[in-house]
C-alpha positions as CSV (number, residue, x, y, z in Angstrom):
1,M,0.4,-0.3,0.1
2,I,2.6,2.2,1.3
3,S,5.0,1.6,-1.8
4,T,2.1,2.0,-4.0
5,A,1.7,5.8,-2.6
6,I,4.9,6.1,-3.1
7,R,5.2,5.2,-6.8
8,V,1.9,7.2,-7.4
9,A,3.2,10.3,-5.7
10,R,6.7,10.2,-7.7
11,V,8.1,11.1,-4.1
12,G,11.6,9.0,-3.4
13,S,10.5,6.9,0.4
14,A,8.4,6.9,2.7
15,A,9.4,9.9,4.8
16,E,9.1,12.3,2.0
17,L,5.7,10.3,1.4
18,A,4.5,11.5,4.5
19,A,6.1,15.5,4.5
20,A,4.2,15.8,1.5
21,I,0.6,14.5,3.2
22,L,1.6,17.0,6.1
23,M,2.6,20.2,4.1
24,V,-0.7,19.0,1.5
25,A,-2.9,19.0,5.6
26,G,-1.2,21.7,7.0
27,F,-2.5,24.8,4.7
28,P,-6.2,23.6,5.9
29,A,-5.2,23.2,8.7
30,L,-4.1,27.1,8.9
31,M,-7.2,27.8,7.8
32,L,-9.3,26.3,10.6
33,A,-6.8,27.7,13.0
34,A,-7.4,31.1,11.5
35,L,-10.9,30.8,11.6
36,V,-11.3,29.4,15.0
37,P,-9.3,31.5,15.6
38,S,-6.6,29.7,18.1
39,V,-2.8,30.8,17.6
40,P,-1.2,27.8,19.1
41,A,-3.4,25.5,16.5
42,F,-2.0,28.0,13.8
43,A,1.7,28.3,15.1
44,A,2.0,24.4,14.8
45,A,-0.2,24.2,12.0
46,A,2.8,26.9,10.2
47,A,5.3,25.1,11.7
48,V,4.7,21.9,9.8
49,T,3.8,23.7,6.5
50,Y,7.2,25.0,6.8
51,L,9.3,22.1,8.0
52,A,7.6,19.2,5.3
53,D,8.0,22.4,2.7
54,H,11.9,22.1,3.7
55,Y,12.0,19.0,3.8
56,L,11.1,18.5,0.2
57,H,13.1,21.0,-1.4
58,R,15.9,19.8,0.3
59,K,15.3,16.4,-0.9
60,G,14.7,17.8,-4.4
61,S,10.6,16.0,-4.4
62,Y,8.9,16.1,-7.9
63,L,6.2,17.1,-5.8
64,I,7.8,20.5,-5.3
65,N,8.1,20.8,-9.4
66,R,3.9,19.7,-9.7
67,L,3.0,21.6,-7.4
68,G,4.7,24.6,-9.1
69,K,3.0,23.5,-12.4
70,V,-0.3,24.0,-11.0
71,R,0.0,27.5,-9.6
72,A,1.1,26.2,-5.8
73,G,4.5,27.3,-6.0
74,L,6.9,28.2,-3.6
75,S,6.0,32.2,-3.6
76,I,2.2,31.1,-3.3
77,R,2.1,28.8,0.1
78,F,4.4,31.4,1.6
79,L,1.8,34.4,0.4
80,I,-1.0,31.9,1.6
81,R,0.2,31.2,5.1
82,Q,0.9,35.6,5.5
83,L,-2.6,35.9,4.3
84,L,-4.2,33.4,6.6
85,L,-1.9,34.8,9.1
86,V,-3.6,38.1,8.7
87,L,-7.0,36.7,8.7
88,L,-5.7,35.0,12.3
89,L,-5.5,38.8,13.5
90,A,-8.9,40.0,12.3
91,R,-10.4,36.9,13.4
92,L,-8.7,37.5,17.2
93,S,-10.1,41.0,17.1
94,L,-6.8,42.6,16.2
95,A,-7.7,44.6,13.0
96,D,-7.4,48.4,14.9
97,N,-4.0,47.0,16.7
98,L,-1.1,48.3,15.4
99,I,0.5,44.6,15.0
100,Y,-2.6,44.4,12.1
101,Y,-1.3,47.0,10.2
102,G,2.4,46.4,10.8
103,A,1.8,42.8,9.2
104,I,-0.1,43.7,6.4
105,A,3.0,46.6,5.8
106,C,5.4,43.9,6.3
107,F,4.5,41.5,4.1
108,I,3.9,44.1,1.1
109,A,7.5,45.5,1.7
110,F,8.5,42.1,1.9
111,Y,7.2,40.6,-1.4
112,G,8.6,44.2,-2.7
113,L,12.3,43.1,-1.7
114,Q,11.3,39.7,-4.1
115,A,11.3,41.3,-7.3
116,P,14.6,43.1,-7.4
117,H,15.8,39.6,-5.1
118,G,15.0,37.1,-7.9
119,A,16.1,39.9,-10.4
120,L,19.4,40.2,-9.4
121,V,19.9,36.2,-8.4
122,Q,18.9,35.9,-12.3
123,L,21.3,38.4,-13.3
124,I,24.1,37.0,-12.1
125,R,23.4,33.6,-13.2
126,N,23.2,34.5,-16.5
127,R,26.6,36.6,-16.8
128,R,28.3,33.5,-14.9
129,R,26.8,31.2,-17.5
130,M,29.7,31.2,-20.0
131,P,29.0,30.2,-23.9
132,V,31.6,27.7,-23.9
133,A,31.9,25.5,-20.5
134,T,35.4,23.5,-20.4
135,R,37.5,20.8,-18.6
136,N,40.8,20.7,-19.0
137,V,41.1,23.8,-21.1
138,D,43.6,26.5,-19.6
139,L,41.4,29.7,-19.8
140,A,42.9,31.3,-16.4
141,S,46.1,32.5,-18.7
142,R,44.0,33.7,-21.4
143,I,41.1,35.6,-19.4
144,R,40.2,36.7,-16.2
145,I,37.6,35.0,-14.4
146,P,36.7,36.7,-11.4
147,D,35.2,33.7,-8.1
148,A,31.5,32.9,-7.6
149,P,29.5,34.4,-5.3
150,P,29.4,32.5,-2.0
151,R,27.8,29.1,-2.3
152,G,24.9,30.6,0.5
153,L,24.0,33.9,-1.6
154,L,23.0,31.6,-4.7
155,H,22.0,28.4,-3.9
156,R,18.5,27.5,-3.5
157,S,17.6,31.6,-3.1
158,A,14.6,31.8,-3.6
159,E,13.6,29.6,-0.4
160,K,16.2,31.0,1.6
161,M,14.5,34.5,0.9
162,L,11.0,33.8,1.1
163,H,12.1,31.8,4.5
164,L,13.5,35.6,6.0
165,D,9.3,35.8,7.2
166,L,9.5,33.1,9.8
167,V,11.3,36.1,12.3
168,A,8.0,38.2,11.4
169,V,6.1,35.8,11.8
170,V,7.2,34.1,14.8
171,G,7.1,37.6,15.9
172,I,4.0,38.7,15.0
173,L,2.2,35.1,16.8
174,V,3.8,35.5,19.8
175,A,2.8,39.1,19.5
176,A,-1.3,38.1,19.2
177,Q,-1.0,36.0,22.2
178,A,0.7,37.8,24.4
179,K,-1.5,40.6,23.5
180,S,1.4,42.7,23.2
181,A,2.9,44.8,20.0
182,L,6.5,45.5,20.4
183,I,7.7,41.7,20.5
184,G,6.0,41.6,17.0
185,F,7.6,45.1,15.9
186,I,11.0,43.6,16.6
187,G,10.3,40.1,14.2
188,I,8.6,42.9,11.2
189,G,12.0,44.8,11.6
190,I,14.4,41.8,11.5
191,T,12.6,39.7,8.5
192,V,13.1,43.2,6.8
193,A,16.1,43.9,7.9
194,L,17.5,40.5,6.8
195,A,15.9,40.6,3.5
196,T,16.8,44.1,2.6
197,L,20.8,42.7,3.4
198,Y,20.4,39.8,1.4
199,V,19.7,41.7,-1.5
200,L,22.3,44.8,-1.4
201,A,24.6,41.7,-0.1
202,L,23.9,40.4,-4.2
203,V,25.0,44.0,-5.7
204,P,28.3,43.9,-5.7
205,Y,28.3,40.7,-8.1
206,V,26.5,42.4,-11.1
207,R,29.1,45.0,-11.5
208,G,32.7,45.9,-12.1
209,R,35.2,43.1,-12.2
210,K,33.3,40.4,-10.2
211,I,31.4,40.0,-14.0
212,P,33.6,37.7,-15.9
213,P,34.2,38.3,-19.7
214,N,31.7,38.8,-22.2
215,A,31.6,36.1,-24.3
216,E,33.1,37.4,-27.4
217,K,36.2,37.4,-25.2
218,V,35.4,34.0,-23.5
219,L,35.3,32.6,-27.6
220,A,38.2,34.5,-28.7
221,A,40.5,32.9,-26.0
222,V,38.8,29.5,-27.0
223,D,40.3,30.1,-30.2
224,D,43.6,30.6,-28.6
225,W,44.2,27.7,-26.7
226,L,42.6,25.7,-30.2
227,A,45.4,27.2,-32.1
228,D,48.1,26.2,-29.4
229,Y,46.7,22.6,-28.6
230,K,46.0,21.7,-32.3
231,P,43.3,18.6,-32.2
232,E,43.1,16.3,-34.4
233,T,40.5,13.8,-33.5
234,V,37.8,14.9,-32.1
235,L,34.5,13.0,-30.3
236,Y,31.2,14.8,-30.9
237,F,28.5,14.2,-28.8
238,S,24.9,15.6,-27.8
239,G,21.5,13.7,-25.8
240,S,19.9,14.1,-22.6
241,K,21.7,13.7,-19.2
242,D,20.3,10.2,-19.1
243,S,22.9,9.2,-22.2
244,A,25.5,10.7,-21.1
245,Y,27.3,6.8,-20.4
246,Q,27.2,6.7,-24.6
247,V,30.1,9.3,-24.1
248,N,31.7,8.1,-20.9
249,M,32.2,4.7,-22.8
250,W,34.6,6.4,-25.3
251,L,36.3,8.1,-22.3
252,D,39.2,5.2,-21.6
253,T,39.4,5.2,-25.5
254,M,40.0,8.4,-26.4
255,E,42.5,8.9,-23.4
256,K,44.4,6.2,-25.7
257,L,44.6,8.1,-28.9
258,E,47.9,8.3,-30.6
259,S,46.4,11.8,-31.9
260,K,44.9,14.6,-30.2
261,P,42.1,14.1,-28.7
262,L,39.1,16.6,-27.7
263,I,36.1,16.2,-26.9
264,I,33.0,18.4,-27.9
265,L,29.3,18.7,-26.1
266,R,26.2,20.3,-26.5
267,E,24.8,20.1,-23.6
268,R,25.8,21.3,-19.9
269,A,23.5,18.6,-18.7
270,I,26.6,15.9,-20.5
271,L,28.8,17.9,-19.3
272,N,27.9,18.1,-15.2
273,N,27.8,13.7,-15.9
274,L,30.7,13.6,-17.5
275,A,32.7,11.1,-15.5
276,P,36.4,12.3,-15.2
277,T,39.3,12.5,-17.5
278,T,42.2,13.9,-18.6
279,V,41.0,14.3,-22.3
280,P,39.9,18.2,-22.9
281,V,36.6,18.6,-22.9
282,I,34.7,21.9,-24.6
283,C,31.0,21.9,-24.1
284,V,28.9,24.4,-26.6
285,P,25.4,24.6,-26.3
286,G,25.0,27.5,-29.2
287,G,25.1,26.2,-32.7
288,V,26.6,29.5,-34.2
289,H,29.2,29.3,-31.3
290,L,30.7,25.8,-32.2
291,M,30.3,27.0,-36.3
292,N,32.8,29.6,-35.8
293,L,35.0,27.8,-33.2
294,D,38.6,27.4,-35.0
295,L,38.7,23.3,-35.5
296,S,41.0,24.1,-38.9
297,T,43.8,21.5,-37.2
298,V,40.7,18.7,-36.5
299,R,40.6,15.7,-39.5
300,V,38.6,13.1,-37.6
301,A,35.3,13.6,-36.0
302,L,33.5,11.1,-34.3
303,Y,30.1,10.6,-33.1
304,A,28.7,8.2,-30.3
305,A,25.1,8.9,-31.4
306,N,23.1,10.4,-34.1
307,V,21.0,13.4,-33.1
308,G,20.1,16.1,-35.1
309,K,22.7,18.9,-33.5
310,N,25.0,16.3,-35.4
311,I,24.7,18.8,-38.4
312,H,26.1,21.8,-36.8
313,L,29.7,20.1,-37.0
314,L,29.0,17.3,-40.6
315,R,28.8,20.7,-42.2
316,V,32.7,21.4,-41.5
317,P,34.1,19.7,-44.9
318,T,37.8,19.4,-44.1
319,I,37.0,16.6,-41.3
320,K,35.9,13.6,-42.2
321,H,33.0,11.9,-39.9
322,V,32.5,9.1,-38.2
323,F,29.7,7.0,-36.9
324,I,31.3,4.9,-33.8
325,G,27.7,4.3,-31.9
326,H,27.3,3.3,-27.9
327,G,27.3,-0.4,-28.6
328,D,26.7,-3.0,-31.1
329,S,23.4,-5.4,-30.7
330,D,20.7,-6.2,-33.1
331,K,18.5,-3.2,-32.3
332,L,17.3,-1.3,-35.1
333,A,19.0,2.1,-33.3
334,S,22.2,-0.2,-35.0
335,V,20.9,0.3,-38.0
336,N,19.7,3.3,-39.0
337,P,19.1,4.9,-41.8
338,Y,21.4,8.3,-41.1
339,S,24.3,6.3,-41.0
340,K,24.7,7.9,-44.5
341,V,25.5,11.2,-44.0
342,Y,29.3,9.9,-42.2
343,D,32.0,9.1,-44.3
344,E,32.3,6.2,-43.1
345,V,30.7,3.8,-40.3
346,W,32.8,1.6,-37.6
347,T,31.5,-0.9,-36.0
348,A,33.0,-4.0,-33.7
349,G,33.2,-6.8,-36.2
350,R,31.7,-8.6,-39.7
351,A,28.1,-8.8,-37.8
352,G,28.3,-5.2,-37.7
353,R,29.0,-5.0,-41.7
354,D,26.3,-7.9,-42.6
355,R,23.6,-6.0,-40.1
356,Y,23.5,-3.1,-42.5
357,A,24.1,-5.0,-45.6
358,I,20.8,-7.0,-44.7
359,A,18.9,-3.8,-43.4
360,D,19.7,-1.9,-47.1
361,V,19.3,1.7,-45.4
362,G,21.9,3.0,-48.2
363,V,25.4,2.8,-46.4
364,R,28.1,1.6,-48.3
365,D,30.2,-1.5,-47.8
366,D,33.2,0.4,-48.6
367,D,32.5,2.9,-46.1
368,I,31.9,0.2,-42.9
369,V,35.4,-0.5,-41.1
370,E,35.9,-3.2,-38.6
371,V,37.6,-1.8,-35.2
372,G,36.5,-4.0,-32.6
373,R,35.3,-3.0,-29.7
374,P,38.2,-1.0,-27.6
375,Q,35.4,-0.9,-24.5
376,L,35.8,-4.5,-24.0
377,A,39.6,-4.4,-23.3
378,P,39.5,-4.7,-19.1
379,I,37.4,-7.9,-19.8
380,Q,39.8,-11.0,-19.0
381,T,39.6,-14.4,-21.4
382,W,38.5,-17.2,-19.2
383,Q,41.7,-19.8,-18.6
384,G,39.0,-22.4,-16.5
385,V,37.8,-22.3,-13.1
386,P,41.4,-21.6,-11.1
387,E,42.6,-25.0,-8.9
388,G,40.9,-25.3,-5.4
389,R,38.3,-22.8,-6.3
390,I,34.5,-23.7,-6.9
391,P,32.6,-22.4,-10.0
392,T,31.6,-18.8,-9.4
393,V,28.2,-18.1,-12.2
394,L,27.1,-14.8,-12.3
395,Y,23.3,-14.1,-12.7
396,A,22.4,-11.1,-14.3
397,P,19.0,-10.0,-16.0
398,T,17.8,-7.0,-17.6
399,W,15.1,-5.0,-16.5
400,E,11.0,-5.7,-17.4
401,G,11.5,-2.6,-20.0
402,W,8.7,-0.4,-21.2
403,D,6.6,-2.4,-23.1
404,G,5.2,-5.1,-20.9
405,N,6.9,-7.6,-23.0
406,P,7.0,-11.3,-21.5
407,G,10.7,-11.6,-23.2
408,N,12.2,-8.2,-21.4
409,T,13.8,-10.3,-18.7
410,S,13.5,-13.4,-16.4
411,V,13.4,-12.7,-13.0
412,V,9.7,-12.4,-13.4
413,L,9.4,-16.0,-14.9
414,A,12.4,-18.2,-14.6
415,G,14.5,-16.3,-12.2
416,E,13.7,-17.8,-9.0
417,N,13.6,-21.7,-11.1
418,I,17.3,-20.4,-11.8
419,V,18.6,-19.2,-8.6
420,K,17.4,-22.0,-6.7
421,Q,18.8,-24.8,-9.4
422,L,22.3,-23.0,-8.8
423,V,22.6,-22.5,-5.3
424,Q,21.1,-26.3,-4.8
425,A,24.0,-27.2,-7.3
426,D,26.1,-30.9,-6.6
427,P,28.8,-29.7,-6.4
428,P,28.5,-26.5,-5.3
429,V,29.2,-23.5,-7.4
430,R,28.4,-20.0,-6.1
431,V,26.3,-17.6,-7.1
432,L,26.3,-13.6,-7.9
433,Y,23.5,-11.8,-8.9
434,K,23.2,-8.7,-10.2
435,P,20.2,-7.3,-11.2
436,H,19.6,-4.5,-13.7
437,P,19.1,-0.9,-11.6
438,F,16.0,-0.4,-13.3
439,T,13.9,-3.5,-12.0
440,G,11.0,-2.9,-10.9
441,N,10.1,0.5,-11.7
442,V,7.4,-0.4,-13.9
443,S,6.7,-3.7,-13.3
444,K,5.5,-4.8,-9.1
445,E,5.7,-7.9,-10.1
446,A,9.6,-7.6,-11.3
447,G,10.0,-5.9,-7.9
448,A,8.6,-8.5,-6.2
449,A,10.6,-11.3,-7.9
450,H,13.9,-9.3,-7.5
451,Q,12.9,-9.1,-3.5
452,R,11.9,-12.8,-3.7
453,I,15.7,-14.1,-5.6
454,T,17.5,-11.7,-3.4
455,A,16.0,-13.4,-0.3
456,L,17.2,-16.9,-1.9
457,V,20.5,-15.6,-2.2
458,Q,20.8,-14.6,1.4
459,K,19.5,-17.3,2.6
460,A,21.9,-19.8,0.5
461,A,24.2,-17.4,1.6
462,A,23.6,-17.8,4.8
463,E,23.0,-21.5,5.6
464,R,26.4,-22.1,4.2
465,A,28.3,-19.4,5.9
466,I,27.5,-22.1,9.1
467,N,28.4,-25.4,6.4
468,T,31.4,-27.1,8.1
469,R,32.0,-28.1,4.4
470,F,32.8,-24.4,3.5
471,I,36.0,-23.2,5.4
472,A,36.4,-19.2,5.8
473,D,40.2,-17.8,5.6
474,T,39.1,-14.4,8.5
475,A,42.6,-13.8,8.5
476,A,42.7,-12.7,4.9
477,Q,39.4,-11.7,4.9
478,A,39.8,-9.0,8.0
479,Q,43.1,-7.8,6.0
480,A,41.3,-7.0,2.7
481,K,38.2,-5.5,4.9
482,A,41.2,-3.2,6.1
483,E,42.7,-2.8,3.1
484,L,38.7,-1.7,2.0
485,E,38.6,1.1,4.8
486,R,42.2,2.5,3.6
487,I,41.8,2.2,-0.2
488,E,38.1,4.1,0.7
489,A,39.2,7.0,3.2
490,R,41.9,7.5,0.4
491,L,38.7,7.6,-2.8
492,A,36.9,9.9,-0.1
493,Q,40.3,12.1,0.1
494,L,41.0,12.3,-3.0
495,S,37.4,13.2,-4.5
496,G,36.7,15.7,-1.7
497,S,40.5,17.4,-2.9
498,G,39.5,19.4,-5.8
499,G,37.6,21.7,-3.7
500,D,34.2,23.7,-4.8
501,R,34.1,24.4,-8.4
502,G,31.6,27.0,-7.6
503,D,29.9,27.7,-10.8
504,E,30.2,27.0,-14.4
505,A,32.8,29.6,-15.1
506,V,35.1,28.4,-12.2
507,A,35.0,25.0,-13.3
508,S,35.6,26.0,-16.7
509,R,38.7,28.2,-14.9
510,D,40.1,25.3,-12.9
511,G,39.0,22.7,-14.7
512,L,42.3,21.3,-15.0
513,V,42.7,17.9,-14.2
514,D,45.5,16.5,-11.9
515,T,47.2,13.6,-13.5
516,A,48.7,12.3,-10.8
517,R,45.5,12.2,-9.0
518,H,43.5,10.9,-11.6
519,E,45.8,7.7,-12.1
520,E,46.0,7.5,-8.6
521,T,42.0,7.0,-8.2
522,A,42.1,4.7,-11.4
523,R,45.1,2.5,-9.6
524,L,42.9,2.7,-5.4
525,R,39.9,1.7,-8.1
526,A,41.3,-1.4,-9.3
527,E,42.7,-2.2,-5.5
528,W,39.6,-1.6,-4.5
529,N,38.3,-4.1,-7.0
530,D,40.6,-6.7,-5.9
531,A,40.7,-6.6,-2.0
532,Y,36.4,-6.4,-1.9
533,W,36.6,-10.4,-3.9
534,R,39.1,-11.0,-1.1
535,S,36.8,-9.7,1.9
536,F,34.6,-12.5,1.9
537,P,34.8,-16.4,0.8
538,S,35.1,-17.5,-2.5
539,W,32.1,-19.7,-2.0
540,E,30.0,-17.1,-0.8
541,H,26.5,-16.6,-2.5
542,R,26.7,-12.5,-3.1
543,V,23.7,-9.7,-4.3
544,I,25.9,-6.9,-6.1
545,T,24.1,-3.7,-6.3
546,G,25.1,0.0,-7.0
547,A,27.8,1.3,-9.0
548,E,30.5,-1.1,-7.6
549,P,31.7,-3.5,-8.3
550,R,31.0,-2.6,-12.1
551,L,29.4,-5.1,-14.1
552,Y,33.0,-6.3,-16.0
553,D,34.6,-6.9,-12.7
554,C,31.8,-9.6,-12.0
555,F,32.1,-11.0,-15.2
556,N,36.3,-11.3,-14.4
557,V,35.8,-13.3,-11.3
558,S,32.7,-15.8,-12.7
559,D,33.6,-18.2,-15.1
560,A,29.5,-18.6,-16.3
561,M,26.5,-16.0,-17.7
562,I,22.9,-16.6,-17.2
563,S,21.4,-13.5,-18.6
564,D,18.9,-12.0,-20.7
565,I,18.7,-10.5,-24.2
566,S,20.7,-7.1,-24.0
567,S,24.1,-5.3,-24.3
568,V,24.9,-7.7,-21.3
569,V,25.5,-10.7,-23.2
570,S,27.1,-9.2,-26.0
571,D,29.7,-7.9,-24.0
572,F,30.0,-11.2,-22.4
573,I,31.0,-12.9,-25.5
574,A,34.2,-11.0,-25.2
575,S,35.2,-12.9,-22.6
576,G,35.4,-16.9,-23.4
577,K,33.6,-18.1,-21.4
578,P,29.9,-20.3,-21.6
579,Y,27.0,-18.1,-20.8
580,A,23.3,-19.5,-21.1
581,V,20.3,-16.6,-22.0
582,T,16.6,-16.8,-21.1
583,D,14.2,-17.5,-23.9
584,S,11.7,-15.9,-21.1
585,A,8.7,-15.5,-24.2
586,E,9.4,-19.0,-25.0
587,V,9.9,-18.5,-28.9
588,G,12.1,-21.8,-29.2
589,V,15.0,-22.4,-29.2
590,E,15.8,-22.0,-33.5
591,E,13.4,-19.5,-34.1
592,F,15.2,-17.5,-30.4
593,K,18.3,-18.3,-32.0
594,R,17.8,-16.6,-35.7
595,N,16.3,-13.6,-34.2
596,N,19.7,-12.9,-32.0
597,T,22.8,-13.2,-33.3
598,A,24.2,-12.7,-30.0
599,V,23.1,-16.6,-28.6
600,R,23.9,-18.6,-31.4
601,A,26.7,-20.2,-28.9
602,A,24.6,-19.7,-25.9
603,V,23.2,-22.5,-23.2
604,I,18.9,-21.0,-23.7
605,L,16.8,-21.8,-20.9
606,S,13.5,-22.0,-20.6
607,N,11.2,-20.4,-18.3
608,S,12.0,-23.7,-15.8
609,A,15.2,-23.8,-16.3
610,A,15.6,-27.4,-16.9
611,E,18.9,-27.0,-18.9
612,L,20.8,-25.2,-16.9
613,G,22.9,-28.5,-16.3
614,E,24.1,-28.0,-19.7
615,L,26.4,-24.8,-18.6
616,L,27.3,-26.1,-15.2
617,G,28.8,-29.2,-17.5
618,A,30.7,-26.5,-19.7
619,V,32.0,-25.0,-16.8
620,R,33.6,-28.2,-14.9
621,A,34.6,-29.9,-17.7
622,P,36.1,-27.6,-20.2
623,D,37.1,-30.7,-22.3
624,A,33.1,-31.7,-23.0
625,D,32.0,-28.0,-24.3
626,A,30.5,-28.6,-26.7
627,L,29.8,-24.4,-27.1
628,A,33.6,-23.6,-26.9
629,E,34.4,-23.1,-31.3
630,D,30.8,-21.6,-31.8
631,R,31.8,-19.0,-29.0
632,K,35.1,-18.2,-30.6
633,E,33.5,-18.0,-34.0
634,L,30.6,-16.0,-33.1
635,K,33.8,-13.6,-30.9
636,R,34.8,-13.1,-34.0
637,Y,31.9,-12.3,-36.1
638,L,30.5,-10.2,-33.8
639,L,33.6,-8.3,-32.0
640,G,36.1,-9.0,-34.6
641,P,39.9,-10.9,-34.2
642,D,41.8,-10.2,-30.9
643,E,45.5,-9.4,-32.8
644,P,45.5,-6.7,-33.4
645,T,43.6,-5.6,-30.3
646,S,40.7,-3.4,-30.5
647,L,42.7,-0.2,-29.7
648,E,45.4,-1.0,-32.1
649,Q,42.3,-1.9,-35.1
650,F,41.1,1.9,-33.9
651,N,43.8,4.0,-33.8
652,T,44.8,2.4,-37.2
653,A,41.3,3.6,-38.8
654,V,41.8,6.7,-37.0
655,A,44.7,7.0,-38.5
656,N,44.2,5.9,-42.1
657,L,40.6,8.6,-42.2
658,A,43.0,11.2,-41.8
659,L,45.2,10.8,-44.3
660,K,42.1,10.1,-46.1
661,A,40.6,14.2,-44.8
662,E,44.5,15.5,-45.6
663,T,44.3,14.1,-49.0
664,R,41.6,15.7,-49.8
665,N,42.1,19.0,-48.0
666,V,45.6,19.4,-50.0
667,G,43.8,18.4,-53.6
668,Q,41.2,21.2,-52.7
669,Q,44.0,23.7,-52.4
670,S,45.8,22.4,-54.8
671,R,42.4,23.3,-57.5
672,D,42.0,26.1,-55.5
673,A,45.7,27.5,-56.4
674,A,45.1,26.2,-59.8
675,A,42.6,28.0,-60.4
676,L,44.1,31.4,-58.8
677,A,46.8,31.1,-60.9
678,E,44.8,31.1,-63.6
679,A,42.3,34.3,-63.2
680,E,45.9,36.1,-62.5
681,A,47.3,35.0,-65.4
682,E,44.1,36.3,-67.7
683,A,44.1,39.2,-65.7
684,Q,47.9,39.9,-66.6
685,L,47.4,39.1,-70.3
686,A,44.5,41.5,-70.6
687,D,47.2,44.2,-69.1
688,A,49.1,43.8,-71.2
689,V,47.3,45.0,-74.3
690,P,45.7,48.1,-73.0
691,G,42.5,49.1,-75.2
692,Q,42.1,45.4,-76.2
693,R,40.2,42.1,-74.6
694,M,40.8,38.7,-74.7
695,P,38.3,37.1,-76.8
696,A,35.6,34.9,-75.6
697,A,34.9,31.6,-76.6
698,G,32.8,31.8,-80.3
699,D,34.4,35.3,-80.8
700,T,35.8,35.6,-84.6
701,N,37.9,39.1,-84.6
702,G,35.7,40.5,-87.0
703,V,36.0,37.6,-89.6
704,G,33.0,37.3,-90.9
705,T,32.0,33.1,-91.3
706,G,30.1,32.9,-94.1
């Protein structure tokens, strides 16, 4: 019941739901207390509305946004409370008392200060919003960017300003109860004084040296940096904040390019969600600003998504443009007809080339280059189950999706059967359950099934922990846990040592990455992962949620995987390990394999999971693995050869395309130079014979033809 109410109200927890109910119910209670009239009841209801409102704002509740949409926004809620306070005074027969008029005058003056306050806040934010936001770009040596105003002045400024009425409200209520106007006027005076001081504190930040340079100077500084840096390969990306993962997956590859890399983003939301990187980043929201940037040294542009804003860079003829995408699968997005606009389309392996041929969307086979998947480099290939360790099976189902298709996830129909058989397997195996983070967001059946599966894994883990057959090395685990604590403390220190970036202008000014800290963080994360797996027995069942350990880390400690149709399967194939895929929609093995390339070397599971023995047999006896050769062939088909490495293939493709761009540009310059020379020669010849003109085609110089 509560979970349903939380979902309907679009709040994040039971506490948020309670705060929302209290706030909504508080205003009718205020009106009732004003009409009765009762000062204590009014004070109690007012306290509830203040506290609930503040809590929901601090949590960033969706409900607060919705109230603003239905004309019950923050200012209106404060105004209603103040009007009801005036009504309370009238009902207490204080309409002829000075405190009544003082309250009205206070609230009029208070709201009179809201306009300049709001205008100043908006003006400061607008002036400090850079036309181009950057990371790892040295702007500080080229232009002066002043520090941001103190966070306390601008962060949730409207809420802070409105809450200054609290002193006046308390004073007026005390005055009404005590029948003495003095305390009320003291509260009124403090509120008006604080509001005035707040407005005055903002004034210095809209004038003089506290204002950042204008757009023209910022763009000139960026162009000056570009001229010094001379970028050669650009990763271009546009999308919503939820799509930031599509560019984040390419950051490591960009850092390892053999040419000078640059990342160009089009939305500030993407920049704010970009993972740490050493590559220079320029965020250019304005299309005109982008088209005016000096990108004359760029020869290759890489596009991770097909979006409309790509046209702003695609129009540059001196650059060769490539679609690299953000994954390799059988989805329709992998053969989008929009891909015709690029000079080349890069796929992981032969499968991508064949998809375009079958789809027949106009992408020529000559324009397709197979480069592998550089992002899969962290995935280790299988060497068999280490001696002395029981096999580990990863169950990593996808979520239920938006359309309710029963084939989306195995959690509902097959999940419990899969886990029950795994935890009861003999010889034993270890189970790692890593559900998709969206599981249960749409379907309550999926959410309930996930909870049951979690309970199964945890119960089996508890039973195994007291089973004398399984012995834990407590000393080694204690040491690993101590390492985890040390690493986590250092990571927290490193993440906080960059300081508060203030706002966009300061973040651009000070956004140069500390390479040493960046490298130390990467090293510590690898050490954390190693210590994590050593911090509990290698036979312990585990439910893994959250960002850490990452999915690829789970791949590397597993000997087999069970999943659903998703990119998880395509990525796991890089390991060469046995895997199973659930046919939850029960379309049949042959049809399932025909429709999904990535399952052609998989054990296909029905919802009963009766076929699970085939997967476990392949893990326990690799020599008898009937699908081993099929997996090798499928890996080559989907992801390309192991040698040269994918990163080497990628760098070679970049270099080859850059050479094509340079050849084209040199040829164009030669043609332009030849045309100019010819025009100059004609002009010189015409000047050499005054009074005569050069004969045009068809002229007969006065000689008749007939």
